Structures are given as structure tokens and as C-alpha cells.
N, C-alpha and C positions, 0 to 999 in steps of 0.2 A: 656757432658762427665762426668764420675764419678770423685770424688775427688781422688787425689793421695793417695796411701796407704803407710803408714810408715811401712817398713819391719823391720828396725833396725836403729841404730844410724846414719848410713851413707847412707842407701839404701831406695829408694822409688820405688814403682811400679806405673806406669802411665796407668790406665785402659782407653783404647780408643776404642769406638765402631767403627766397620768397616763392610763393606759388601764385602765378599770374595767369588768368584765363585758363586755369586748370593745369598749367605747365610749370614744373619746378624751374627756377632760374636764380641768378644771383644779381643783385643790384649793387651799385657802387656810389653811394653818397660820398661827399668829400668833407674833410675837416681841415680848416685853415687855422694855424696856430700863430699867435702873436703875443710875445711876453708882456707887452704893455697894454694891449687892447683886448686880450682874452681870445677865446676860441670862437670861430665862426663855423657853423654847420651849414652845408649846402645840400638842401632837400632832406626829406624826412621819411621816405618809404611809405608803405601801405599802412592802414589803420592797425593798431595793436603792436607796433614795432618799437615802442619807446623803451621797453626793457632791453632790447638788443642794442639800441644806441647807448643806453646807460652802461651796459657791459663793455661795449667797445671803448667808451671813454675811460672806464676803470682800468683797462689793460694799458692805457697810456698815462695812468696815475692822475686822471682828471675826474671831475664830478660834474653834476648838473650846474653847479654854481659857476663853473669855468666857462660855460657857454653863454656868450654875451649877445650873439645875434644869429639869426637864421636867414640865409639868402635862399629865396625860392626861385628856381629856374623857370618853373611854370606850374600851372594848377592841376595837371593830371593827377588822378587819385594815387598813383604810386609815388608821387613826389610830395604831396601834402597830406597824405593819409594820417600820419602821426603828428602833424604840425600842432593841432590844438593841445594834445597831451604834453608834447615837449615844451611848448610855450608855457603851459601851466607849471611844469616842473622846474623850468629854468628862469622864467621871467624875461626871456630873451626878446630883443627887438626883432621884428620881421621886416625884411627888405625885399622889394620886387620892382620890376618895371611898371610904370603907370598903367599901361594897357592891360596888365595882368591883374591889377588890384581888385576890380569888381568880382572876378572869378574866385580869387583867394578868399575874399571877404563874404562870399556867398550871395552877393547882390545879383549875380547872373549865374545861370546854370552852366555847368561845364561845357566847354566847346565841343567835346566829343561824347556827350551824354548818350548812353545806350538807350535803345528804344524800350518802351514799356514791355514789349514781348520778350526782349532779351533779359530785362530785369526780372520778369516773372519766372524765367527759367533758371535763375541763379539760386544758390543756397540761401536760406533765410537770413544768415548773418550778413551776406552781401546785399540782399534786398534792403536790410535795415540801414546799411551804409548809404545807399543811394536815396533812401527816404530822408535821411538826415546827413547830408554830405559834410565832411570836415571843412571847417573854415576858421580863419583867424584874422585879426585886425592887422593890417600892414602899417607899421609905424614909421617907415622911411621909404619914400619913393625914389627909385634909382633912375638914372638917365644914361643913354648910350654914350660911350666914351668917357664917362665919369671914372675917376681913379680914386678908390677908397684907400684911406690911410691905414692899411693893414698889411703886414708881412712884406714891407718894402714897396707896396703899391699893388693893388688889385684892380685891374681895368674891367669895367662893365661893358659888355658887348651885346647890343640888341641883335638877336638871331631869330627873328620870327619865321614862321612857316609851319613848324610843328604845333605851335599855338601862336596866337596873335601877339603875345607879349613875352615870348620865350627869351631868356638871356643866357649868355655864357660868360665865363670869367677867365681872365688871363692874369696869373700871379707873376708879375713882371720880373721880379728879382730872381725867381726860381725857374722861369721859363716853362711854367706848367699851365696848360690850357684845360679848363674844366668845361666840357661842352654840354652837359645835361643830355637832352635828346636831340640836339641839333646834329649830332653825328652818333654813329654806333661803331662797335668794333667786335672782333672775334679772333681769339688766339693771337692777339698782338697786332692784328691787321686792321687798319682804319677803314671805315665805310661811311657812306652818306647816311642820312636819316632813313628810318623805316617808312617806306611809302604808305603802307596800309594804315599807319597811325599818324600820318602827316597830311592835314587837309590841303595845304598850299605848297606843293612841291616846288613850284617856280620860285616862290619866296624862300623856301628852305635851301634851294641850290644857291641862291644869291648869298644867303647867310653862310654857307660853307665857304664860298669864295672870300667872304669877309674874314672868316677865321683863318684862312690860309695866309693872310697878310702878316700874321704874328709869327715870330721866330721861335716857335715852341720847341723845347727839348723833350717834352713829355705831354701826352694828351690823355685825359681821363674822361671816358664816356660812361654815362650812367648804366647803359646796357652794353656790357662787353668788357669794361674795365680799362686797364692801363695799356697804353701804346708807347713804347720806348724806342724801338729800333727805327732810326731814320724818321722820327716823328714829323719834322718839318717837311721832308720830302714826301711823306705819306699824305700830309695835308695838301700839298700842291697837286699830288696825283688825284685825290678825291675831288678837289676843286675843278680840275681839268675834266674829270669824268662828268661832273655836274654841268659843265659848260658845253658838253658835246651833244 
């Protein structure tokens, strides 16, 4: 895996190579550091990635015991796949918006559950995942506009559309916006959410417009990575495109 990318004083991106839907890609979970309150992991990749997360922590001279909480942007498999294993290794708290909780805890099936025919065409290991999907107990329910006492203040922003309870985070002191799948990017250029994976594009567009209200100096998308050049202007551009 690639080395962690220092985004700001408190935020690192953790580039992790993955194969999704048969296609090689790189995902970008985030790590928020706080000397007083410990490390916060944002999302956990697909099942079986816990060793890659542990290796990323080690390159930053951190261990599992340093991870005190995991914030889940939403319940899609590529975001909660390794959640049970990482919770078991760290004992970390799990935080999410209330509307996302029953999906993360396995009380409701995934919002974008593949059809039985699609599952039947998958490799056996993936069939096993969908037969017993990852789940974890959410220990703290988050709310829109709540500010967490981490890294100088981390604002919780409800950004539904991609899923019903999707959230994004704004690390206020650093000016870093962590969007999960509310936005995507490619080559440093910011884009809106992926339409084919977003059930409610109208809601998703409103969420993009909400994110554009933050004066971000950097944007980290889960699919695409870091956006630095004119990040605030790019946010405004994508919000305007969503409104057109």
C-alpha cells in the first residue's frame, strides 16, 4: 500500500488498493489525530483490510490501541467491510448518524443490496460476505451540525442521497472536508457523487450544495482522494453544476 498522505496538521489520508466490482482501484479512508483524545478512523474499507490499516498506522508510529473511535460515513460494504475486525482489535467506539445505525448494526439489509442473481454470479468469498454481512454496534449517535471535541473541532454534516444517513466531516481548524461518497474526485478535480451508486440524486445534489458552504482548503473524497487546488472554488463549481 502507499504511504499515508499528510493532508493537514490533524488529518491523514490512507490510500489503500482494492478490487471493487472486479476493477482495481484505490480508496482513501481518513485518520484524524488528536494528542488528547487519540486517533479517529473514518471508514474501514472492504472485508479483510484490517492488516492494511494496521500497517498504515505503524508507518505513523501508531498502533491499534491509539484508535479510540471509528466514524462511519455510511454502511456500504466498502466502508464498513473491516469494521467488525477493527473494532475487535481496537475496542474503539463506533459513531454514525441515527438513520444509518440500523444498517450498520445489521438490523436492516443494505440499502443497495445486490439481487440474488448478482450474488450468485460472484466468487464464493463474496457470496459468503453477503450471506453474513459485516456489522457492528454503534456506540454514539451523531447529529447534523454537531461539533466533536477533536482536532480543534470536527463538524458533522448530514449529507444524505448516496445513502439515507450518509455523513461528511469538516475539520474546522485545518479547513479539511472529508466527504465520504457525497462527492468524488479524479486527478485533483472535484466531482459530484457517482450517479449509478446514488439512489437519490436530488438529495445528493442538495448535500453537495450544503458542503459548498464550508470554506474548505482541502477536500478528501473516498473515491479519488485529495483535492487541494482551489478546493473552495471547486466546491462552489460542483454545487452550481448540481443546481443546474
